[in-house]
N, C-alpha and C positions, 0 to 999 in steps of 0.2 A: 308243088315246088318245094315245100318244106321238107318232104321226104328226100328229094333230090339233094338239097342242101345238106341235110344230115348225113346222107350216104357219102357225099363228096368230102365233107369234113372228117368223118370217121376214117375214111380210106387214106386221106392225105396227112392227117395229124397223128395217127396211131403209133408211128415210129419215133416221134419226137419225145424224148424223155422228160422235158420240162412241162409237157402237157399232162396234167393230173386227171382231169375229168372234163367231159363236154356234156352240157345240159341243154335241152331243147324244150321250147314251148312254141309250136308253130314255127314261124321264121325267126323268132327271137332265140338267140344262142348265147350261152355263157360258157366261156372256156377258162377253166381254172388252171393256173400255171405257177411255176416258181420264178418267173421272170418279172422284174420290177415294172409295174404298169406305166409310170410316167414316160420312161424312155421308149417302151414298146409302142405306146400310143402315138408318140411323136414320130417315130420311124414309120409306122403304118400310115399316118396322115401324110407324111412326105411322099409316100408311094401311091397316094390316091385312095386309100381305104380308111373311111371314118369308122371309129369304134369308140366305145365309152367304157369307163371303169364301172364295175358293179361290186363294190366292196374293196377289200385290200388287194386281192390277187385274182380277181375274175374279170376277164375281158368280155364285154357285152357287144354283140353284133345285132343290129336291127335293120336288115335290108328292107327296102320298100316291097310292098305286096306285088308290084308290077315288075320285079326283077326277073330278067331272062336267064336261061341256062348259061349263056355265054358270060353274062355279068357275074353270076354265081361262080362260074369256073375261074374267072379272073380274080375275084375276091379270095377264093380259096388258094389260088396259086400265090398271091401276094402274102397271104397269111402264113402259108406253109414256108415259103422262102425266108420270111422275116423271123419266124419262130426258130427255124433252123440256125440262122445267123446268131440269134441271141442265145440259143442253147450252146453253141460252140464257144461263144465268148464267155459264158458262165462257167465252163469247165476249166 
């Protein structure tokens, strides 16, 4: 499942300029970006996606080991749309 998650994230987030790097360790993911984390975390939480800060500019995702492909797809879609929104407002 971690490989599926990594592939989906890479495919979905590669065109978003604010995303600087995506790091993986199993299902644990760190997404480094130029977007201020407090407002991004609040927006993601409002859309039903829980994430944590990992340092100043890294968003940490820790999905459960029992996450299904449909749940991963939903999380990636929420993340992609939210990051695009924040990238546009930062320009």
